[in-house]
One Martini backbone bead per residue (centre of mass of N, CA, C, O) as a GRO file, in nm:
protein
  540
    1MET     BB    1   0.051   0.063  -0.012
    2LYS     BB    2   0.287   0.271  -0.035
    3ARG     BB    3   0.275   0.314  -0.342
    4LEU     BB    4  -0.015   0.419  -0.349
    5ASP     BB    5   0.023   0.653  -0.153
    6TRP     BB    6   0.237   0.799  -0.319
    7ILE     BB    7   0.061   0.863  -0.561
    8ILE     BB    8  -0.172   1.013  -0.410
    9SER     BB    9   0.043   1.231  -0.283
   10GLN     BB   10   0.059   1.378  -0.521
   11PRO     BB   11  -0.013   1.680  -0.639
   12ASP     BB   12  -0.087   1.517  -0.934
   13PRO     BB   13  -0.213   1.213  -0.996
   14ALA     BB   14  -0.325   1.246  -1.285
   15GLU     BB   15  -0.063   1.333  -1.419
   16PHE     BB   16   0.108   1.096  -1.338
   17VAL     BB   17  -0.063   0.869  -1.472
   18GLY     BB   18  -0.089   1.001  -1.758
   19GLN     BB   19   0.242   0.971  -1.808
   20LEU     BB   20   0.220   0.683  -1.828
   21ALA     BB   21   0.280   0.416  -1.960
   22PRO     BB   22   0.061   0.175  -2.008
   23GLN     BB   23   0.239  -0.061  -1.893
   24GLU     BB   24   0.305   0.083  -1.626
   25LEU     BB   25   0.023   0.080  -1.506
   26PHE     BB   26  -0.002  -0.223  -1.503
   27TYR     BB   27   0.241  -0.287  -1.313
   28TRP     BB   28   0.144  -0.131  -1.076
   29MET     BB   29  -0.128  -0.274  -1.036
   30ARG     BB   30  -0.016  -0.563  -1.010
   31ASP     BB   31   0.186  -0.509  -0.768
   32ILE     BB   32  -0.025  -0.391  -0.570
   33GLY     BB   33  -0.314  -0.462  -0.661
   34LYS     BB   34  -0.625  -0.448  -0.792
   35GLU     BB   35  -0.795  -0.427  -0.515
   36ASP     BB   36  -0.638  -0.135  -0.474
   37ALA     BB   37  -0.548  -0.002  -0.767
   38TYR     BB   38  -0.826   0.076  -0.907
   39ILE     BB   39  -0.825   0.389  -0.841
   40LEU     BB   40  -0.637   0.466  -1.092
   41LEU     BB   41  -0.863   0.475  -1.313
   42GLU     BB   42  -0.955   0.767  -1.268
   43TYR     BB   43  -0.671   0.869  -1.429
   44ALA     BB   44  -0.717   0.722  -1.684
   45ASN     BB   45  -0.691   0.689  -2.008
   46ALA     BB   46  -0.785   0.556  -2.301
   47GLU     BB   47  -0.518   0.428  -2.388
   48GLN     BB   48  -0.475   0.276  -2.118
   49MET     BB   49  -0.738   0.111  -2.114
   50ARG     BB   50  -0.681  -0.046  -2.368
   51ALA     BB   51  -0.407  -0.167  -2.282
   52LEU     BB   52  -0.505  -0.338  -2.045
   53ILE     BB   53  -0.652  -0.531  -2.233
   54ASP     BB   54  -0.426  -0.605  -2.437
   55ILE     BB   55  -0.241  -0.732  -2.206
   56ASP     BB   56  -0.461  -0.896  -1.993
   57ALA     BB   57  -0.730  -1.012  -2.191
   58TRP     BB   58  -0.535  -1.193  -2.349
   59SER     BB   59  -0.484  -1.509  -2.552
   60LYS     BB   60  -0.328  -1.424  -2.785
   61ASN     BB   61  -0.618  -1.434  -3.016
   62ASP     BB   62  -0.790  -1.412  -2.734
   63LEU     BB   63  -1.065  -1.281  -2.590
   64LEU     BB   64  -1.136  -1.257  -2.237
   65LEU     BB   65  -1.422  -1.199  -2.092
   66PRO     BB   66  -1.361  -1.217  -1.783
   67ARG     BB   67  -1.130  -1.007  -1.798
   68TRP     BB   68  -1.293  -0.775  -1.907
   69LEU     BB   69  -1.499  -0.769  -1.670
   70GLU     BB   70  -1.302  -0.711  -1.446
   71TRP     BB   71  -1.230  -0.422  -1.547
   72LEU     BB   72  -1.514  -0.319  -1.534
   73ASP     BB   73  -1.547  -0.358  -1.226
   74LEU     BB   74  -1.319  -0.169  -1.144
   75ALA     BB   75  -1.451   0.083  -1.270
   76VAL     BB   76  -1.715   0.069  -1.104
   77ALA     BB   77  -1.571   0.091  -0.820
   78VAL     BB   78  -1.513   0.380  -0.855
   79ASP     BB   79  -1.727   0.481  -1.093
   80VAL     BB   80  -1.944   0.559  -1.335
   81GLU     BB   81  -1.768   0.740  -1.502
   82THR     BB   82  -1.532   0.536  -1.535
   83ALA     BB   83  -1.703   0.320  -1.675
   84GLN     BB   84  -1.773   0.493  -1.919
   85ARG     BB   85  -1.485   0.545  -2.012
   86PHE     BB   86  -1.412   0.255  -2.057
   87LEU     BB   87  -1.621   0.208  -2.282
   88ASN     BB   88  -1.527   0.440  -2.472
   89ALA     BB   89  -1.234   0.307  -2.513
   90GLN     BB   90  -1.359   0.101  -2.670
   91GLU     BB   91  -1.388  -0.064  -2.944
   92ASP     BB   92  -1.622  -0.165  -3.159
   93GLU     BB   93  -1.512  -0.457  -3.199
   94THR     BB   94  -1.564  -0.547  -2.909
   95PHE     BB   95  -1.872  -0.523  -2.909
   96LEU     BB   96  -1.923  -0.702  -3.153
   97TRP     BB   97  -1.806  -0.951  -3.025
   98ILE     BB   98  -1.996  -0.972  -2.781
   99PHE     BB   99  -2.270  -0.958  -2.980
  100THR     BB  100  -2.163  -1.249  -3.141
  101ASP     BB  101  -2.129  -1.435  -2.875
  102GLY     BB  102  -2.430  -1.584  -2.846
  103VAL     BB  103  -2.574  -1.327  -2.945
  104GLU     BB  104  -2.899  -1.165  -2.994
  105VAL     BB  105  -3.031  -0.913  -3.212
  106LEU     BB  106  -3.349  -0.756  -3.184
  107PRO     BB  107  -3.626  -0.619  -3.256
  108ALA     BB  108  -3.886  -0.476  -3.071
  109ASP     BB  109  -4.121  -0.636  -3.253
  110THR     BB  110  -4.068  -0.901  -3.140
  111ASP     BB  111  -4.197  -1.210  -3.083
  112LEU     BB  112  -4.164  -1.343  -2.764
  113ASP     BB  113  -4.307  -1.632  -2.809
  114PHE     BB  114  -4.049  -1.728  -3.005
  115ILE     BB  115  -3.875  -1.750  -2.756
  116PRO     BB  116  -3.701  -1.956  -2.605
  117ASP     BB  117  -3.657  -2.079  -2.280
  118ASP     BB  118  -3.324  -2.117  -2.318
  119LYS     BB  119  -3.351  -1.798  -2.312
  120ALA     BB  120  -3.247  -1.489  -2.248
  121LEU     BB  121  -3.402  -1.161  -2.179
  122PHE     BB  122  -3.353  -0.821  -2.317
  123HIS     BB  123  -3.376  -0.472  -2.276
  124THR     BB  124  -3.320  -0.180  -2.378
  125PRO     BB  125  -3.351   0.131  -2.244
  126ASP     BB  126  -3.517   0.229  -2.525
  127ALA     BB  127  -3.671  -0.030  -2.656
  128MET     BB  128  -3.528  -0.111  -2.953
  129TYR     BB  129  -3.419  -0.383  -2.820
  130VAL     BB  130  -3.348  -0.741  -2.827
  131ILE     BB  131  -3.187  -0.962  -2.602
  132THR     BB  132  -3.016  -1.275  -2.643
  133THR     BB  133  -2.926  -1.567  -2.440
  134PRO     BB  134  -2.800  -1.827  -2.324
  135ARG     BB  135  -2.812  -2.020  -2.075
  136GLY     BB  136  -2.512  -1.944  -1.897
  137HIS     BB  137  -2.405  -1.703  -1.994
  138PRO     BB  138  -2.168  -1.474  -1.895
  139LEU     BB  139  -2.399  -1.229  -1.949
  140GLU     BB  140  -2.671  -1.284  -1.812
  141GLU     BB  141  -2.611  -1.108  -1.538
  142ARG     BB  142  -2.481  -0.834  -1.704
  143PHE     BB  143  -2.665  -0.682  -1.906
  144PRO     BB  144  -2.812  -0.463  -1.752
  145GLN     BB  145  -2.553  -0.308  -1.685
  146LEU     BB  146  -2.414  -0.283  -1.965
  147LEU     BB  147  -2.652  -0.136  -2.108
  148GLY     BB  148  -2.666   0.104  -1.918
  149LEU     BB  149  -2.374   0.208  -1.959
  150MET     BB  150  -2.383   0.244  -2.264
  151TRP     BB  151  -2.619   0.452  -2.271
  152ALA     BB  152  -2.485   0.660  -2.076
  153ALA     BB  153  -2.220   0.707  -2.242
  154ASP     BB  154  -2.356   0.635  -2.560
  155MET     BB  155  -2.636   0.608  -2.723
  156ARG     BB  156  -2.569   0.632  -3.023
  157ARG     BB  157  -2.351   0.420  -3.034
  158ALA     BB  158  -2.516   0.180  -2.925
  159ARG     BB  159  -2.721   0.172  -3.155
  160THR     BB  160  -2.524   0.131  -3.383
  161LEU     BB  161  -2.403  -0.132  -3.290
  162LEU     BB  162  -2.670  -0.304  -3.290
  163GLN     BB  163  -2.718  -0.267  -3.586
  164GLN     BB  164  -2.452  -0.403  -3.684
  165VAL     BB  165  -2.485  -0.685  -3.557
  166GLN     BB  166  -2.707  -0.795  -3.760
  167PHE     BB  167  -2.456  -0.783  -4.005
  168GLU     BB  168  -2.231  -0.933  -3.861
  169LEU     BB  169  -1.930  -1.104  -3.891
  170LYS     BB  170  -1.743  -1.258  -3.667
  171SER     BB  171  -1.478  -1.323  -3.819
  172ALA     BB  172  -1.426  -1.041  -3.936
  173ASN     BB  173  -1.418  -0.890  -3.667
  174GLU     BB  174  -1.184  -1.047  -3.537
  175GLU     BB  175  -0.971  -0.960  -3.743
  176GLU     BB  176  -0.990  -0.660  -3.679
  177MET     BB  177  -0.934  -0.677  -3.374
  178ILE     BB  178  -0.648  -0.802  -3.403
  179ARG     BB  179  -0.526  -0.582  -3.582
  180PHE     BB  180  -0.563  -0.338  -3.393
  181ARG     BB  181  -0.409  -0.457  -3.154
  182ASN     BB  182  -0.135  -0.492  -3.297
  183VAL     BB  183  -0.090  -0.196  -3.347
  184ARG     BB  184  -0.090  -0.105  -3.053
  185LEU     BB  185   0.141  -0.289  -2.962
  186MET     BB  186   0.354  -0.171  -3.153
  187GLU     BB  187   0.345   0.116  -3.018
  188LEU     BB  188   0.473  -0.034  -2.742
  189GLY     BB  189   0.673  -0.281  -2.872
  190PHE     BB  190   0.476  -0.528  -2.942
  191GLU     BB  191   0.598  -0.703  -3.165
  192PRO     BB  192   0.638  -0.915  -3.377
  193PRO     BB  193   0.877  -1.145  -3.343
  194ILE     BB  194   1.004  -1.121  -3.631
  195ASP     BB  195   1.042  -0.806  -3.596
  196ALA     BB  196   1.181  -0.782  -3.309
  197LEU     BB  197   1.463  -0.912  -3.389
  198GLU     BB  198   1.594  -0.638  -3.489
  199VAL     BB  199   1.716  -0.555  -3.212
  200TYR     BB  200   1.972  -0.772  -3.277
  201SER     BB  201   2.131  -0.610  -3.446
  202PHE     BB  202   2.427  -0.541  -3.579
  203GLU     BB  203   2.663  -0.303  -3.424
  204PRO     BB  204   2.944  -0.167  -3.495
  205PRO     BB  205   3.120  -0.036  -3.243
  206VAL     BB  206   3.346   0.141  -3.360
  207ALA     BB  207   3.174   0.291  -3.568
  208ALA     BB  208   2.970   0.400  -3.365
  209ARG     BB  209   3.174   0.567  -3.193
  210ASN     BB  210   3.283   0.743  -3.422
  211GLU     BB  211   3.010   0.873  -3.492
  212VAL     BB  212   2.942   0.996  -3.220
  213ARG     BB  213   3.203   1.161  -3.172
  214ALA     BB  214   3.170   1.339  -3.423
  215HIS     BB  215   2.900   1.470  -3.325
  216LEU     BB  216   3.014   1.592  -3.057
  217LEU     BB  217   3.229   1.784  -3.198
  218GLU     BB  218   3.002   1.981  -3.334
  219THR     BB  219   2.947   2.040  -3.026
  220THR     BB  220   2.894   2.200  -2.727
  221PRO     BB  221   2.908   2.105  -2.426
  222ARG     BB  222   2.690   2.088  -2.164
  223HIS     BB  223   2.577   2.151  -1.855
  224THR     BB  224   2.361   1.901  -1.673
  225GLY     BB  225   2.341   1.821  -1.379
  226LEU     BB  226   2.426   1.511  -1.270
  227GLY     BB  227   2.366   1.540  -0.950
  228ALA     BB  228   2.089   1.483  -0.981
  229VAL     BB  229   1.800   1.350  -0.863
  230LEU     BB  230   1.602   1.100  -0.958
  231SER     BB  231   1.278   1.075  -1.014
  232HIS     BB  232   0.999   0.887  -1.042
  233GLN     BB  233   0.870   1.038  -1.276
  234SER     BB  234   1.121   1.014  -1.482
  235PHE     BB  235   1.205   0.674  -1.441
  236ASP     BB  236   1.138   0.427  -1.258
  237PRO     BB  237   0.866   0.319  -1.396
  238VAL     BB  238   1.015   0.210  -1.654
  239LEU     BB  239   1.174   0.004  -1.428
  240LYS     BB  240   0.980  -0.194  -1.307
  241GLY     BB  241   1.158  -0.387  -1.076
  242VAL     BB  242   1.426  -0.223  -1.167
  243THR     BB  243   1.759  -0.155  -1.143
  244PRO     BB  244   1.927   0.099  -1.261
  245PRO     BB  245   2.192   0.165  -1.405
  246ASP     BB  246   2.410   0.410  -1.335
  247LEU     BB  247   2.472   0.555  -1.607
  248LEU     BB  248   2.183   0.563  -1.716
  249ARG     BB  249   2.069   0.726  -1.484
  250ALA     BB  250   2.256   0.973  -1.502
  251ALA     BB  251   2.208   1.048  -1.799
  252ILE     BB  252   1.898   1.103  -1.764
  253SER     BB  253   1.921   1.317  -1.532
  254GLY     BB  254   2.067   1.527  -1.745
  255LEU     BB  255   1.809   1.577  -1.885
  256PRO     BB  256   1.574   1.717  -2.012
  257ILE     BB  257   1.247   1.654  -1.968
  258GLY     BB  258   1.173   1.584  -2.257
  259ASP     BB  259   1.412   1.375  -2.301
  260ARG     BB  260   1.344   1.203  -2.057
  261LEU     BB  261   1.070   1.102  -2.163
  262ARG     BB  262   1.167   0.988  -2.432
  263VAL     BB  263   1.369   0.779  -2.312
  264GLY     BB  264   1.165   0.632  -2.130
  265ASP     BB  265   0.983   0.538  -2.357
  266GLY     BB  266   1.210   0.393  -2.518
  267LEU     BB  267   1.271   0.182  -2.292
  268ALA     BB  268   0.992   0.053  -2.283
  269TYR     BB  269   0.982  -0.028  -2.576
  270LEU     BB  270   1.237  -0.202  -2.575
  271ALA     BB  271   1.147  -0.412  -2.365
  272ASN     BB  272   0.909  -0.515  -2.537
  273LYS     BB  273   1.077  -0.602  -2.782
  274VAL     BB  274   1.253  -0.807  -2.643
  275PHE     BB  275   1.026  -0.983  -2.537
  276MET     BB  276   0.916  -1.060  -2.822
  277ALA     BB  277   1.180  -1.184  -2.933
  278ASP     BB  278   1.204  -1.408  -2.683
  279VAL     BB  279   0.882  -1.486  -2.649
  280GLY     BB  280   0.592  -1.385  -2.797
  281ASP     BB  281   0.399  -1.383  -2.519
  282LEU     BB  282   0.166  -1.204  -2.337
  283SER     BB  283   0.093  -1.429  -2.121
  284ARG     BB  284   0.410  -1.362  -2.006
  285VAL     BB  285   0.426  -1.072  -1.868
  286GLU     BB  286   0.561  -1.144  -1.588
  287ASP     BB  287   0.858  -1.162  -1.740
  288LEU     BB  288   0.941  -0.868  -1.822
  289PRO     BB  289   1.160  -0.775  -1.611
  290GLU     BB  290   1.383  -0.950  -1.723
  291TYR     BB  291   1.390  -0.790  -2.007
  292THR     BB  292   1.444  -0.513  -1.886
  293ARG     BB  293   1.723  -0.582  -1.773
  294ARG     BB  294   1.845  -0.651  -2.042
  295ALA     BB  295   1.796  -0.382  -2.180
  296ALA     BB  296   1.952  -0.209  -1.963
  297GLY     BB  297   2.223  -0.357  -1.981
  298PHE     BB  298   2.300  -0.314  -2.281
  299THR     BB  299   2.258  -0.008  -2.275
  300ASN     BB  300   2.475   0.059  -2.072
  301LEU     BB  301   2.712  -0.074  -2.216
  302GLY     BB  302   2.692   0.101  -2.478
  303LEU     BB  303   2.721   0.374  -2.326
  304MET     BB  304   2.999   0.328  -2.202
  305TYR     BB  305   3.144   0.296  -2.480
  306LEU     BB  306   3.053   0.565  -2.620
  307SER     BB  307   3.153   0.753  -2.345
  308ASP     BB  308   3.384   0.645  -2.166
  309GLU     BB  309   3.217   0.663  -1.883
  310ASP     BB  310   3.086   0.946  -1.922
  311GLU     BB  311   2.818   1.119  -1.812
  312GLU     BB  312   2.799   1.366  -1.998
  313THR     BB  313   2.841   1.209  -2.262
  314ALA     BB  314   2.596   1.023  -2.223
  315THR     BB  315   2.390   1.245  -2.246
  316GLN     BB  316   2.465   1.333  -2.532
  317VAL     BB  317   2.400   1.062  -2.664
  318LEU     BB  318   2.088   1.064  -2.586
  319MET     BB  319   2.033   1.328  -2.764
  320ARG     BB  320   2.129   1.168  -3.053
  321LYS     BB  321   2.046   0.879  -2.966
  322SER     BB  322   1.898   0.597  -2.936
  323ILE     BB  323   1.833   0.344  -2.718
  324GLU     BB  324   1.861   0.115  -2.924
  325PHE     BB  325   2.139   0.175  -3.022
  326CYS     BB  326   2.280   0.117  -2.751
  327PHE     BB  327   2.185  -0.170  -2.729
  328ARG     BB  328   2.320  -0.281  -2.992
  329VAL     BB  329   2.609  -0.221  -2.899
  330GLY     BB  330   2.606  -0.395  -2.647
  331TYR     BB  331   2.535  -0.658  -2.784
  332SER     BB  332   2.775  -0.662  -2.989
  333LEU     BB  333   2.998  -0.688  -2.785
  334VAL     BB  334   2.901  -0.970  -2.685
  335PHE     BB  335   2.886  -1.116  -2.960
  336SER     BB  336   3.193  -1.116  -2.998
  337LEU     BB  337   3.229  -1.334  -2.775
  338VAL     BB  338   3.063  -1.556  -2.907
  339ARG     BB  339   3.248  -1.606  -3.143
  340ARG     BB  340   3.494  -1.682  -2.966
  341VAL     BB  341   3.358  -1.923  -2.822
  342ARG     BB  342   3.296  -2.100  -3.065
  343ALA     BB  343   3.596  -2.145  -3.140
  344LEU     BB  344   3.673  -2.276  -2.869
  345THR     BB  345   3.465  -2.521  -2.878
  346ARG     BB  346   3.582  -2.655  -3.132
  347ARG     BB  347   3.861  -2.722  -2.975
  348SER     BB  348   3.735  -2.859  -2.686
  349GLY     BB  349   3.458  -3.046  -2.724
  350PHE     BB  350   3.165  -2.949  -2.664
  351SER     BB  351   2.997  -3.118  -2.877
  352LEU     BB  352   3.098  -3.393  -2.716
  353GLY     BB  353   3.061  -3.307  -2.387
  354PHE     BB  354   3.295  -3.120  -2.312
  355GLN     BB  355   3.448  -2.962  -1.997
  356ILE     BB  356   3.788  -2.859  -1.970
  357PHE     BB  357   3.814  -2.596  -1.770
  358GLY     BB  358   3.613  -2.507  -1.577
  359ALA     BB  359   3.593  -2.296  -1.339
  360PRO     BB  360   3.458  -2.018  -1.507
  361ILE     BB  361   3.470  -2.088  -1.814
  362ASP     BB  362   3.229  -2.279  -1.852
  363ASP     BB  363   3.025  -2.066  -1.761
  364ILE     BB  364   3.081  -1.866  -1.988
  365VAL     BB  365   3.010  -2.053  -2.220
  366GLU     BB  366   2.715  -2.105  -2.135
  367GLY     BB  367   2.617  -1.805  -2.132
  368LEU     BB  368   2.706  -1.736  -2.440
  369LEU     BB  369   2.524  -1.994  -2.563
  370LEU     BB  370   2.279  -1.871  -2.530
  371LYS     BB  371   2.034  -1.727  -2.692
  372ARG     BB  372   2.119  -1.508  -2.479
  373PRO     BB  373   2.369  -1.354  -2.352
  374LEU     BB  374   2.526  -1.418  -2.034
  375PHE     BB  375   2.628  -1.362  -1.704
  376PRO     BB  376   2.818  -1.520  -1.469
  377GLU     BB  377   2.779  -1.518  -1.118
  378SER     BB  378   3.049  -1.670  -1.043
  379LEU     BB  379   3.216  -1.400  -1.080
  380ASP     BB  380   3.087  -1.272  -0.819
  381ALA     BB  381   3.005  -1.573  -0.698
  382GLU     BB  382   3.099  -1.896  -0.649
  383THR     BB  383   2.798  -2.000  -0.539
  384SER     BB  384   2.688  -1.926  -0.814
  385PHE     BB  385   2.452  -2.052  -1.096
  386GLU     BB  386   2.376  -1.800  -1.236
  387PHE     BB  387   2.232  -1.551  -1.458
  388ARG     BB  388   2.306  -1.231  -1.618
  389PRO     BB  389   2.330  -0.942  -1.737
  390PHE     BB  390   2.498  -0.730  -1.909
  391VAL     BB  391   2.631  -0.396  -1.794
  392THR     BB  392   2.948  -0.369  -1.813
  393THR     BB  393   3.280  -0.332  -1.903
  394ALA     BB  394   3.375  -0.512  -1.670
  395ASP     BB  395   3.234  -0.763  -1.759
  396LEU     BB  396   3.376  -0.783  -2.031
  397ALA     BB  397   3.671  -0.791  -1.928
  398LEU     BB  398   3.648  -1.044  -1.751
  399VAL     BB  399   3.568  -1.240  -1.974
  400GLU     BB  400   3.810  -1.184  -2.160
  401THR     BB  401   4.030  -1.284  -1.963
  402TRP     BB  402   3.929  -1.578  -1.935
  403LEU     BB  403   3.937  -1.646  -2.240
  404GLU     BB  404   4.240  -1.594  -2.277
  405GLN     BB  405   4.327  -1.815  -2.086
  406GLY     BB  406   4.195  -2.054  -2.235
  407GLU     BB  407   4.335  -2.014  -2.506
  408THR     BB  408   4.627  -2.032  -2.412
  409VAL     BB  409   4.614  -2.318  -2.280
  410LEU     BB  410   4.512  -2.471  -2.522
  411THR     BB  411   4.745  -2.406  -2.713
  412TRP     BB  412   4.958  -2.539  -2.532
  413PHE     BB  413   4.841  -2.825  -2.555
  414GLU     BB  414   4.854  -2.848  -2.864
  415ASP     BB  415   5.167  -2.788  -2.891
  416SER     BB  416   5.284  -2.988  -2.666
  417PHE     BB  417   5.055  -3.257  -2.690
  418GLY     BB  418   4.841  -3.279  -2.925
  419PHE     BB  419   4.559  -3.181  -2.863
  420LYS     BB  420   4.241  -3.366  -2.891
  421PRO     BB  421   3.909  -3.428  -2.831
  422GLU     BB  422   3.884  -3.703  -2.976
  423ALA     BB  423   4.088  -3.857  -2.788
  424LEU     BB  424   3.899  -3.878  -2.537
  425GLU     BB  425   3.707  -4.097  -2.665
  426LYS     BB  426   3.962  -4.316  -2.681
  427LEU     BB  427   3.999  -4.362  -2.408
  428GLU     BB  428   4.109  -4.614  -2.198
  429GLY     BB  429   3.992  -4.737  -1.881
  430ILE     BB  430   3.725  -4.555  -1.849
  431SER     BB  431   3.461  -4.403  -1.752
  432ASP     BB  432   3.204  -4.204  -1.857
  433ASP     BB  433   3.212  -4.016  -1.622
  434THR     BB  434   3.518  -3.950  -1.633
  435ARG     BB  435   3.517  -3.840  -1.918
  436ARG     BB  436   3.311  -3.594  -1.863
  437ARG     BB  437   3.529  -3.482  -1.619
  438ILE     BB  438   3.738  -3.367  -1.794
  439ARG     BB  439   4.033  -3.176  -1.749
  440LEU     BB  440   4.311  -3.005  -1.799
  441ASP     BB  441   4.425  -3.049  -1.511
  442THR     BB  442   4.391  -3.350  -1.515
  443LEU     BB  443   4.582  -3.402  -1.753
  444LEU     BB  444   4.839  -3.276  -1.631
  445ARG     BB  445   4.862  -3.454  -1.380
  446THR     BB  446   4.869  -3.721  -1.533
  447GLY     BB  447   5.122  -3.657  -1.696
  448LEU     BB  448   5.315  -3.614  -1.455
  449ALA     BB  449   5.284  -3.891  -1.336
  450ASN     BB  450   5.383  -4.052  -1.582
  451ALA     BB  451   5.664  -3.913  -1.598
  452LEU     BB  452   5.764  -4.023  -1.321
  453VAL     BB  453   5.680  -4.336  -1.338
  454HIS     BB  454   5.723  -4.386  -1.683
  455ASP     BB  455   5.885  -4.163  -1.850
  456ARG     BB  456   5.600  -4.031  -1.968
  457PHE     BB  457   5.395  -3.809  -2.128
  458ALA     BB  458   5.061  -3.898  -2.037
  459PHE     BB  459   4.688  -3.975  -2.064
  460GLU     BB  460   4.699  -4.218  -1.872
  461PRO     BB  461   4.555  -4.399  -1.665
  462LEU     BB  462   4.540  -4.465  -1.318
  463GLY     BB  463   4.642  -4.651  -1.054
  464ARG     BB  464   4.719  -4.729  -0.741
  465GLU     BB  465   5.026  -4.776  -0.782
  466ASP     BB  466   5.077  -4.513  -0.930
  467LEU     BB  467   4.997  -4.320  -0.702
  468ALA     BB  468   5.207  -4.427  -0.497
  469SER     BB  469   5.460  -4.365  -0.664
  470PHE     BB  470   5.413  -4.067  -0.700
  471ALA     BB  471   5.405  -3.982  -0.401
  472ARG     BB  472   5.698  -4.069  -0.342
  473MET     BB  473   5.836  -3.888  -0.572
  474ALA     BB  474   5.691  -3.592  -0.526
  475PHE     BB  475   5.725  -3.623  -0.204
  476THR     BB  476   5.800  -3.555   0.097
  477LYS     BB  477   5.756  -3.647   0.423
  478ASP     BB  478   5.654  -3.332   0.486
  479GLY     BB  479   5.469  -3.252   0.212
  480LYS     BB  480   5.667  -3.167  -0.014
  481ALA     BB  481   5.804  -3.086  -0.293
  482GLY     BB  482   6.008  -3.251  -0.487
  483LYS     BB  483   6.263  -3.255  -0.703
  484ALA     BB  484   6.126  -3.408  -0.938
  485LEU     BB  485   5.879  -3.221  -0.957
  486LEU     BB  486   6.024  -2.949  -0.987
  487SER     BB  487   6.171  -3.020  -1.246
  488LEU     BB  488   5.920  -3.082  -1.417
  489LEU     BB  489   5.792  -2.802  -1.389
  490GLU     BB  490   6.016  -2.636  -1.513
  491ALA     BB  491   5.996  -2.786  -1.795
  492SER     BB  492   5.674  -2.706  -1.833
  493LYS     BB  493   5.698  -2.426  -1.873
  494GLY     BB  494   5.583  -2.150  -2.017
  495SER     BB  495   5.564  -1.827  -2.194
  496SER     BB  496   5.316  -1.769  -2.004
  497ASP     BB  497   5.134  -1.665  -1.742
  498ALA     BB  498   4.881  -1.836  -1.779
  499VAL     BB  499   5.021  -2.114  -1.782
  500ASN     BB  500   5.170  -2.087  -1.503
  501ARG     BB  501   4.913  -2.057  -1.339
  502PHE     BB  502   4.788  -2.327  -1.419
  503ILE     BB  503   5.011  -2.506  -1.309
  504GLU     BB  504   5.009  -2.413  -1.015
  505LYS     BB  505   4.714  -2.487  -0.957
  506ALA     BB  506   4.733  -2.790  -1.023
  507VAL     BB  507   4.952  -2.846  -0.803
  508ASP     BB  508   4.795  -2.752  -0.560
  509GLY     BB  509   4.596  -2.990  -0.584
  510LEU     BB  510   4.798  -3.202  -0.520
  511THR     BB  511   4.901  -3.112  -0.246
  512ASP     BB  512   4.620  -3.104  -0.102
  513THR     BB  513   4.563  -3.421  -0.154
  514LEU     BB  514   4.857  -3.589  -0.106
  515ALA     BB  515   5.007  -3.446   0.102
  516GLY     BB  516   5.083  -3.654   0.386
  517ILE     BB  517   5.018  -3.923   0.255
  518VAL     BB  518   5.026  -4.245   0.260
  519PRO     BB  519   5.068  -4.409  -0.026
  520ALA     BB  520   4.923  -4.684   0.053
  521ASP     BB  521   4.642  -4.513   0.133
  522ILE     BB  522   4.555  -4.450  -0.146
  523GLU     BB  523   4.261  -4.374  -0.305
  524THR     BB  524   4.107  -4.359  -0.609
  525HIS     BB  525   3.842  -4.200  -0.530
  526TYR     BB  526   4.007  -3.963  -0.397
  527ALA     BB  527   4.175  -3.896  -0.687
  528SER     BB  528   3.947  -3.847  -0.922
  529ASP     BB  529   3.958  -3.519  -0.927
  530ILE     BB  530   4.292  -3.514  -1.039
  531PHE     BB  531   4.262  -3.779  -1.200
  532LEU     BB  532   4.302  -4.040  -1.409
  533ILE     BB  533   4.106  -4.333  -1.365
  534SER     BB  534   4.092  -4.654  -1.370
  535GLY     BB  535   3.792  -4.733  -1.421
  536ASP     BB  536   3.597  -4.741  -1.125
  537PRO     BB  537   3.653  -4.559  -0.852
  538ALA     BB  538   3.406  -4.651  -0.672
  539ALA     BB  539   3.506  -4.967  -0.681
  540HIS     BB  540   3.788  -4.938  -0.508
   0.00000   0.00000   0.00000
């Protein structure tokens, strides 16, 4: 109720509600709860009232009469005037649909004795028409109220509509109703899915930045007062339920009020377009905040890149380029990483079911190969397995750093050991579960163990005796790396810091697991996380 009280406490609640994009009003009412927020309908305009029906009362191409009646009841609960405005906001095709769905409109001089008993009968308020419906029809109990409101709202229109109904084909009217609704939805950004996909068009980032910066040089930047705090009226409702990214919020707060409203409407339109491109079904409108976050994230990322992360420059960008342009630049920056990941997975055996890097690189690969690339939250917190939108250039840089490390280590494996993922499928003596859990660090440790025990670097699975021999040769009695292991590590070092960090981390895993354990006591299942173990480790 605090949010509703906040709206009502505004100096001019009618002006506040009237400036909301239609979908924003719907989200506010849904989140507050229609049973309380219905009073906002008093301030809604005709466009907003039509949009409430377009968004909430349809299932794909079907208008749901119970949903439509629910909104009528909410308007009636405000007052009769609001209910009349609600009816006046509905298009003629909606009423024609209602009065051709099992309803029959007859002239006033119809002989009532010929109307079957299984039909309910109603007279219009001016007694010009007789309405019949089958018993049990959803409108049977509602027609007296509905007819009364229609005549009170606009008697001439009501008469004309009922006259049309007598000659209207239901199928033709439904087609018109769907077509008009689709046009209205497109104006809000709810474009047909095939058209909405255009939002993901590739926008070459470097060329885009050069174009923007050239335009900025043509004018003298003005001071925009970016320290101002952005009010709820100017921005927050556009991202209902979503925390706006910092640069995007600051850039919008620096705009003149007219541009601020334009950009806010553009962001709402963009979120709806992204939703339709990825979901394409308004019956899932409750998922829209997720796609609003995605739209805001890519937009913020694109804006950071175009403005070199400067708030005043970002404001200037928003004055000259559309919010969708910034979104496409942000998406294109991430899509460049997708191309890079696809090349990496072709080399690493991802299509064969292998994930050879381990966390977080495999998490990055998974996130970037989703239908729409996302950032793995495991880079924010190791315990998280979720994904979120890319938001900042720091997100981009972090992912690029890890990908570069993966590429470098894989290249080292290919050059040094002739690694090919197809060879992993041909490894003998290991279980299928072990095969699918192979990592590059597992292969390195297995190769080191074979080099010490059998004097050859090979990815051959180890048995219990191999593990015991390796532990005796690799570690001193006090659990430290022995000379043989240190010499082997020195010889294995690569020419890059990334490779050397990888080797050090892999050996740390060895030391943590085996150092200090009596070699004869080592169990294969205990070591199966760090080596390739022959057979089924769990059975040993």
